[in-house]
N, C-alpha and C positions, 0 to 999 in steps of 0.2 A: 636643131632640126630645121630644115628649110620648109616653109609652109607654102602650100598651093592655095591661092585665094579663090573664093567662090565668085560668081558673077555679082552677087550683092556687094561683097567686099570691094571688088574692082570698081564698081560704080561709085562707092564712097571715096575710094582713092582717086578716081577721076575728078570728083568734086574738090577734094583737098588739093590735088595737083593744079586744078584750074585756078583756085584761089592763090596758090603760090605764083603761078604765071601772072595773074592780074596784079599781084603785089609788086612784082618786078616792074610791070608796066607803069604802075602808079608812081614808083620811085624815079623813073627815068627823067622826068622834067626837073627833078631836084638835084640830080648828080652834077653839080656845078661848083666851081671854086667859091669858097666862103661858107658853105654849109658844114655843120658839124655832123659827125657820125651819130651823135645822140639825137639830132634832129631827124635823120633818116630812120633811126630806130623807132622814134615816136610815130612818124608817118606810117611806117610799115605796120606797127602794132595796131594802131587805130583802124587801118584798112582791113587787116586780117579779122579783127573783132567785128567790124561792120558786115562781114560776109558770113557771120555765124560760126566762125572758127576761132581757135586760140593759137598763139605762137608756140610752135613745138619746142623751140630752143629755150624759152624763158624758164629759168630755174632748172633746166635739164642738167643734172649732176652739179647744180649750183651755178650754172652760167647766168650772168646777170642781165643779159640783153635779150631782146626779141629776135634780132637778126645778128649775124656775124658780119663785121665790116673790116676787111683786111686790106691795107694800103701798101702798095709798092712791094717791099721785101717781106711783108707779112704774108704768109702762105694761106693760113686759115685761122679761124676762131678768134679773130680780132674783136675785142670788146668795144661796143659803142661808147663814145665819151665826148670830150670837149675838143678833140682834134678837128681842125677845119681842113676840108679838102683844098688842095692847091692846083693851079693850072699845071698840067704835065703829070699829075698823079695817075695811077690806075688803082681801081678799087674792086675787090671781089666782095660781092654781097651774096651771102648764103641765107636762104629763107626756108623755113619749115612752117607748115600750117597743119593743125589737127582738126579734122571735121568728123564729128560723130564717132570719134575714137580711132580714126585712120589718118595717116600722115602723108603729106606730099613734101618733097625735099628737092630744091634746085638752087644751084649757085651759078652766078654769071659774073664775068669781070668786065668792067667798063672803063673807058678813057674819061679823064676829067679835063675838059678843055682840049688844048693841043698837046699831044704826046709825041715822044720821039719815035723815029722809025723802028728802033729796036723794040720799044714797047708795043708798037703796032704789030710787029712780027710775032712777038710773044702771044699777044691776044689772038691773032689770026690762027696760029698753028696749035695753040692749046684747044681752041674751039674745034678745029678740024680733027684733032686727036680724039676728042669725045665722039665725033661722028664715025671715025674709023673703028672705034670700039663698038659702037652701036650696030655697025654693019654686020658684026659677027653674031648678033643675037637671033636665035631661032631654036626651036626644040631640037635637042640632040647635040647642040654645040656645047662646048665646055666654057666655064669661067675663064680658064687659061687662054682661050681663043681671043676673048675680049682684051685680057691683060697684054697678051703678046702683040696684038694689033696696035694698041696705044703706045706701048714701049717702042715698037719698031718705027712708028711714025715720028715719035718724039726724038729718037736718036738720029733719024734721017735728017731732022731739022736742027740738030745740035742743041737740044733742050734737055735739061736735067730732070729726071723723073723721081719725084719724092716717093720714098718707099715706106716711110713710117706711118703714112696715112693712106687709107684705102676706101673704095666704095663699099657698099653694103646692101643687104636686104632691107626692105622697108615695108611697113604695113601697119598693124595695130601697135607696133613699137617703132620708134624712130630708127633704131638700129637693130636689124635682125641678121640671122645667117642668110646667105653666105657672105664672107668678105669678097670684095671685088678689087684685087690689086691692079695697079697700073703698070705692072711688069710681070712677066712670067712666060711659060712655055705653052705652045699650042697643045690641045688634046690632054690637058691636065685640069684637075680641079673638078668641082661638081658639074653634073650634066644639067643643062637648062631644060625645063619642062613648061608646057603651057600652063599659065596661071601663076608662075613665079613673078614676084615684083622686086626689082632691084634698083639701086641708085648707082649710076656709073659716073665717076667724077675725077678726071685727070687733073692733077696738080703739077704743073711744069714750071721749071725755073729757067731764067735766061742764063744762069751760070751753072754751078755744080748742083748735085742733088742734095747735098748736106743741109740739114736744118737743125734748129734747136728751139727750146721753149723759153719764152721770156719770163720774167719774174712774177707775172700775174697768174702763172700756172695754166694759162689758156692759149695765148697767142703763140703760134708757130712762125718762126722767122728764118730766112735763108742765112746760112753760115757766112756766105761771102757778101751779103748785103745787096745782091742783085735782085731785080724784081721777079715776082712769081705771079702766075695766073691760075684760075680755077674755074672750070665749067662743069656743070652737073645737071643731069636729068634723071628723074624717076621714070621707070618704064615697066610695062607688063609684057611678059612673053606671050605671044599669040600663036595660033596654030601655023601661021605663015611667016612669023618673024617677031615683030614687037610693035607696041604702040607707046609713044611718049605720053606720059601722064601730066607733064609739067610744061608742055609747049603750046603754041598757038593753034595746033591742029586738034587740040582737046577743048574746044570751045562749045558752049551750049547755046 
């Protein structure tokens, strides 16, 4: 069942989302060659806890990290460890924070040092695909409208659209109904209503859409070894459109 959030719940989600946004900003100065993903994980966890929240991902279905750190051809769910970032890498950092029982969830992909033009292209157009999806959000629209807009933009820019992983509802649970695929047909799927809270998150590849899971049973990697990018915001459907819960316009 898709839940409609009360004003009180939305306020808690705004706080959780703001903590996620601030955690991304906290990590920015550290995303440099030489730092390990475990170091980034520790910085993020300490910051989230300092804000009166807990990391949503830690021990979620057994996940061992507080954030997901996915480098280059890793699409999502990369486990923080001893791997050091190198000049020319790109890294997706997915962060969740739980504040008083409600979650914020946002991923962003970052360049490490100097990256190739192809990787810059991937980052630019995956981020823009997120906003193409967001443009469709308003009461009366369908989930499929979001999905179709993302897929259309991605294909226009010759990017592979990962199908095995989707966006989702978010609230008192990290993952709620409905699923929000990054591909689909207009005017299909659940109808959006004021008070719904969802996470929209295109995962696009510089090559084909095919992916597989690594032996750690978490990390998803591209089949052809080409890089992938991931951008995500949690949002609430408003009477006129939407409000981003995990962006810089949600600052107190």
